[in-house]
Every structure is written in structure tokens, then in C-alpha cells.
C-alpha positions in Angstrom: -0.1 0.0 -0.1 2.7 2.4 0.8 4.5 2.0 -2.7 1.3 2.4 -4.5 0.8 5.5 -2.3 4.4 6.8 -3.0 3.6 6.3 -6.9 0.5 8.2 -6.9 2.1 11.1 -4.9 4.9 11.2 -7.4 2.6 11.7 -10.2 1.0 14.8 -8.9 4.2 16.9 -9.4 4.3 16.6 -13.1 0.6 17.1 -13.8 0.5 20.1 -11.6 3.7 21.5 -13.5 1.8 20.9 -16.9 -1.2 22.6 -15.6 0.7 25.6 -14.5 2.8 25.8 -17.8 -0.5 25.5 -20.1 -2.2 28.2 -17.9 0.6 30.5 -17.8 1.1 30.7 -21.6 -2.8 30.8 -22.5 -3.6 33.6 -20.3 -0.7 35.7 -21.5 -1.3 34.8 -25.1 -4.9 36.0 -24.8 -5.8 39.5 -25.9 -5.5 42.3 -23.7 -3.4 42.8 -20.5 -3.5 43.6 -16.8 -3.1 47.4 -17.6 -5.3 47.5 -20.9 -8.7 47.5 -19.3 -10.2 50.3 -17.1 -9.2 54.0 -17.9 -6.7 54.6 -20.6 -3.2 54.9 -19.5 -0.5 57.0 -21.2 1.8 55.0 -23.2 4.8 55.8 -21.1 3.0 54.9 -17.9 2.0 51.6 -19.2 5.4 50.9 -20.4 6.9 51.7 -17.0 4.2 49.5 -15.3 5.2 46.6 -17.7 8.9 47.2 -17.0 8.2 47.3 -13.2 6.5 43.9 -13.3 8.7 42.2 -15.7 5.9 42.0 -18.6 8.3 43.6 -21.2 10.6 40.7 -20.9 10.5 37.8 -23.5 7.7 35.2 -22.6 9.9 32.3 -21.9 12.1 34.6 -19.6 8.7 35.6 -17.6 7.9 31.8 -17.3 11.3 31.1 -15.8 11.0 34.0 -13.4 7.6 32.7 -12.3 8.8 29.3 -11.6 11.9 30.5 -9.6 9.5 32.6 -7.5 7.2 29.9 -7.1 9.9 27.7 -5.8 10.6 30.2 -3.2 6.8 30.4 -2.2 6.3 33.5 -3.7 3.1 34.1 -5.9 3.7 37.6 -6.5 1.6 40.8 -6.3 -1.9 41.3 -7.6 -2.0 43.4 -10.7 -5.6 44.5 -10.3 -5.7 44.8 -6.4 -3.0 47.2 -5.4 -1.0 46.7 -2.2 -2.4 43.0 -1.9 -0.5 39.8 -2.6 -1.8 36.9 -4.1 -0.9 34.8 -1.2 -2.7 37.1 1.0 -5.7 37.2 -1.0 -5.8 33.2 -1.1 -5.2 33.1 2.7 -8.3 35.3 3.2 -10.7 33.4 1.1 -9.5 29.8 1.1 -10.8 28.8 4.5 -14.4 29.9 3.4 -14.1 27.8 0.2 -12.5 24.9 1.9 -15.3 24.7 4.8 -17.9 25.1 1.9 -16.4 22.3 -0.2 -16.1 19.9 2.7 -19.3 20.4 4.2 -20.8 19.7 0.6 -19.0 16.6 0.1 -19.8 15.3 3.5 -23.5 16.1 3.1 -23.4 14.4 -0.4 -21.8 11.3 1.0 -23.7 10.9 4.1 -27.1 11.4 2.2 -26.4 9.8 -1.3 -25.0 6.5 0.2 -27.8 5.5 2.6 -30.4 6.6 -0.1 -28.5 4.4 -2.7 -28.6 1.4 -0.4 -32.3 1.9 0.8 -33.2 2.1 -2.9 -31.4 -1.1 -3.9 -32.7 -3.1 -1.2 -36.3 -1.9 -2.0 -36.0 -2.0 -5.8 -39.0 -0.6 -7.7 -40.4 0.5 -4.4 -41.8 4.0 -3.4 -38.3 5.1 -2.4 -36.6 3.8 -5.4 -38.9 5.8 -7.7 -38.7 8.8 -5.6 -35.1 8.6 -5.7 -35.3 8.6 -9.7 -37.3 11.7 -9.7 -35.0 13.6 -7.0 -31.9 12.7 -9.0 -33.6 13.9 -12.5 -34.7 17.1 -10.8 -31.3 17.9 -9.0 -29.2 16.9 -12.1 -31.3 19.1 -14.5 -31.3 22.2 -12.3 -28.1 24.2 -12.1 -27.0 25.6 -8.9 -27.8 29.2 -9.8 -31.2 28.2 -10.0 -31.4 25.8 -6.9 -29.6 28.3 -4.8 -32.1 31.1 -5.0 -35.1 28.7 -4.8 -33.6 27.4 -1.6 -32.9 30.8 -0.2 -36.3 32.2 -1.2 -38.0 29.1 0.7 -35.8 28.8 3.8 -34.6 32.4 4.1 -37.3 34.8 2.9 -40.4 32.7 3.5 -39.7 30.6 6.5 -37.0 32.6 7.8 -35.0 29.8 9.2 -31.5 30.5 7.5 -29.4 33.5 6.3 -29.6 33.9 2.4 -26.3 35.8 1.9 -23.3 36.9 3.5 -20.5 35.2 5.8 -19.8 35.7 9.5 -16.9 34.0 11.1 -17.7 31.1 13.5 -21.4 31.0 12.2 -22.0 27.6 10.6 -25.7 28.6 9.8 -24.1 30.8 7.0 -23.0 27.7 5.2 -26.1 25.6 5.4 -27.8 26.8 2.2 -24.7 26.8 0.0 -23.6 23.6 1.1 -27.0 22.2 0.4 -27.2 24.0 -3.0 -23.6 22.5 -3.8 -24.4 18.9 -2.5 -27.8 18.2 -4.1 -26.7 17.0 -7.6 -23.7 15.3 -6.1 -26.0 13.4 -3.6 -28.1 12.3 -6.4 -25.2 11.1 -8.5 -23.7 9.1 -5.5 -27.1 7.6 -4.7 -27.7 6.5 -8.1 -24.3 5.0 -8.6 -24.6 3.4 -5.0 -27.9 1.8 -6.0 -26.7 0.5 -9.4 -23.3 -0.9 -7.8 -25.1 -2.6 -4.8 -27.8 -4.3 -7.0 -24.9 -5.7 -9.1 -23.0 -6.9 -6.2 -26.0 -8.6 -4.6 -26.5 -10.6 -8.0 -22.9 -11.9 -7.6 -22.5 -15.7 -7.1 -20.6 -15.4 -3.9 -23.5 -13.4 -2.3 -25.7 -16.1 -3.3 -23.3 -18.6 -1.6 -23.5 -16.7 1.5 -27.1 -16.7 1.6 -27.2 -20.3 0.9 -25.0 -20.9 3.8 -27.8 -19.2 6.2 -26.1 -15.8 6.9 -28.6 -13.1 7.6 -29.6 -10.4 5.1 -27.8 -7.6 7.5 -24.7 -9.7 7.8 -24.5 -10.3 4.2 -24.9 -6.7 3.4 -22.4 -5.3 5.9 -19.7 -7.9 5.6 -19.9 -8.9 2.0 -21.8 -6.6 -0.2 -21.1 -3.0 0.9 -17.3 -2.8 0.7 -17.2 -4.0 -3.0 -20.3 -1.8 -3.8 -18.6 1.3 -2.5 -15.6 1.0 -4.9 -17.4 2.9 -7.7 -18.6 5.5 -5.5 -15.2 6.1 -4.2 -13.8 6.3 -7.9 -16.5 9.0 -8.4 -15.3 11.2 -5.6 -12.3 12.3 -7.7 -14.4 13.7 -10.4 -16.9 15.0 -7.7 -13.9 17.0 -6.2 -13.6 18.8 -9.8 -17.3 19.6 -9.6 -17.0 21.0 -6.1 -14.1 23.3 -7.3 -16.1 24.6 -10.4 -19.5 24.6 -8.7 -18.3 26.5 -5.6 -17.5 29.6 -8.1 -21.3 30.0 -8.7 -22.5 29.2 -5.4 -20.1 31.7 -3.6 -21.5 34.4 -6.0 -25.0 33.6 -5.4 -24.9 33.4 -1.6 -22.0 36.3 -1.6 -19.5 34.4 0.3 -15.8 35.9 0.6 -14.3 32.7 -0.7 -11.5 32.4 -3.5 -13.9 31.9 -6.4 -14.5 35.6 -6.9 -10.8 36.2 -7.2 -10.5 33.6 -10.0 -13.4 35.2 -11.8 -12.5 38.7 -11.2 -8.7 37.9 -12.2 -9.5 36.4 -15.3 -11.7 39.7 -16.2 -8.9 42.1 -15.5 -6.1 39.8 -16.9 -4.5 39.7 -13.4 -1.8 37.1 -14.3 -0.6 36.4 -11.1 -4.0 36.2 -9.4 -5.3 33.8 -11.8 -2.1 31.5 -11.7 -2.5 31.6 -7.9 -6.1 30.4 -8.1 -5.0 27.9 -10.8 -2.3 26.6 -8.5 -4.7 26.1 -5.3 -7.6 24.7 -7.2 -5.3 22.3 -9.2 -3.5 21.1 -6.1 -6.9 20.5 -4.2 -8.4 18.7 -7.2 -5.3 16.4 -7.6 -5.0 15.9 -3.7 -8.9 14.8 -3.8 -8.2 12.5 -6.6 -5.2 11.0 -4.6 -7.3 10.5 -1.6 -10.0 8.8 -3.7 -7.5 6.5 -5.3 -5.9 5.5 -1.9 -9.5 4.6 -0.5 -10.1 2.8 -3.8 -6.9 0.8 -3.3 -7.9 0.1 0.4 -11.4 -1.2 -0.7 -9.8 -3.2 -3.6 -6.5 -4.6 -2.9 -6.1 -5.7 -6.6 -5.7 -1.9 -7.6 -2.4 -1.6 -5.7 -0.7 -4.2 -8.0 -2.0 -2.8 -11.3 0.5 -0.7 -13.5 0.2 2.9 -13.4 
């Protein structure tokens, strides 16, 4: 298991380097620049700003400078937010985004897995049909629709929860955003769990266990549940990508001071360093989430550890 984990960890570095390299050149080759938007600047002023930030140097030289600064933990200053560093902006918004993502993931898993198990055990029953309707609705409606609907129902009509804003040490502020982000993920996990468990329950070794007189609960917990969880765990890697991209919309809808706004605003303003900092953070989080899913997958299914990467 340790060797498999080390091989997976070693693969993160080159993938992250490729991601940063592609992002670096794409954003700089796009039309415009960090000092081209907003009010027009005199040509001399713009040239002086570009010289100050090193943007007048050849692109490959800028890339090398960026990698050297990154190796020393320096993400650079923000071009659009004066007197702010990219590291400082990330430090201020990342705790909110991380709390939202973890809460949504926990809610999706803790609701989706039991729903899928119950639906599989009561196939074609009322719960199974209700799950199909729930999954169709939540997967069809985007988060910028479900978010305002939840805010309207539970915030404005019932007045149970706040509809926007963020106060430190106030978990209630994250309930509606986390539910909005978790709903489609919970539906996907429930459907996947149902299909996987039905397939496992039809396997020959499950029929053998039942023929030996083992009870239904024991067969489920000791023989069926662990292999049925393998596809669900494998799905958690792509689910992490959804959480990263979906949080950008949810943070905007509920006015949360997370890092999503910085990525959007940085792309609009052509703030190179800010966008690269966000790409680094989101890319690292996505790769770490995929690594965790792979390790849990290998623990559930030992055969994966011995497969060539």
C-alpha cells in the first residue's frame, strides 16, 4: 500500500507543472493585458508598469522567473488589487471555500450512500422511484437556479436560515450554500450506489453466503457493502472537480467571501498572478482529492495496488 501511495504522490508534481505551464502561456497569449482595461493609461505609464512587473521581457524569461519565484513560495503581487499579494488574497478566502467544499462533500456522501442502499434493497419501491425523480430534478437544475430557490423558501419565506453573507464562527451561513452544492452530487452518488449494490447482490458469492444461512444484514455489511462502495469512491475524484467549479457559482449567489470571486475577477482583469495563484490552489486541491479517492479505492480493492500505473 505504501509503494502504491508513493507512486501516486510522485505523479502529482508533473501533472501540476503541466497545468501551470499551459495556464501561464494561455492567459498571456490571450488578447489584452492587466493594464489594458479600465481607464486609458498614457503609453509611457503603461510601459513603466510593464517594466516594473517584468511584462516587457520575453515570454520564456517571464515563465522562468515565475517558476523561480514559485519555488521560493512567492506567488507575486496582484496587478488589479493594489497593495495586495496573491498569497494574502488566497489566505483570506481559502478557509471559506474549503469549509464550503468539505461541508458539501460530507453532506453528499452521508445522504447519497444511505439513499442508494435503501433504494437497492427496496428495488422498484416508492423510495426507489422517488430517488429517480429526485436525481432527475437535481441534475437538471443548475446551482444558480436551486440556490435562489432554497434562499427564497428557507430564508425569505420561512426565515430559518440566512440567505447571503458570511460571519466567522457562524455555521448557519454555510447551510444553504452547502446544500445547494451537495444536491446534484448526492443524487449522483445515490444512483451510483444503487446500481453498484444491485450488481454486487447478484454476484455468485453473495448467493453462496445466503445459501449458507447468513442473515440479510450480515451479508450486506460484511460481504456486499465494501465492494459496492468501490465505484462510489472512484467517483469522488471527478466530484471534487465539480465542487471546485460549482463553488464559483455558489459563492457568487450567496455572496460568500471565498476564493472563487478572485478567479473570476482575475480572469476579467487579466490579473496574471492572481489567476495563476487560483489555478495553483484549485489544481492542487483537485489532485489531492483524486489522490485520496485513489488511496481509498486501493484500500477497498487490494487488486488496484498491483496494477501498473
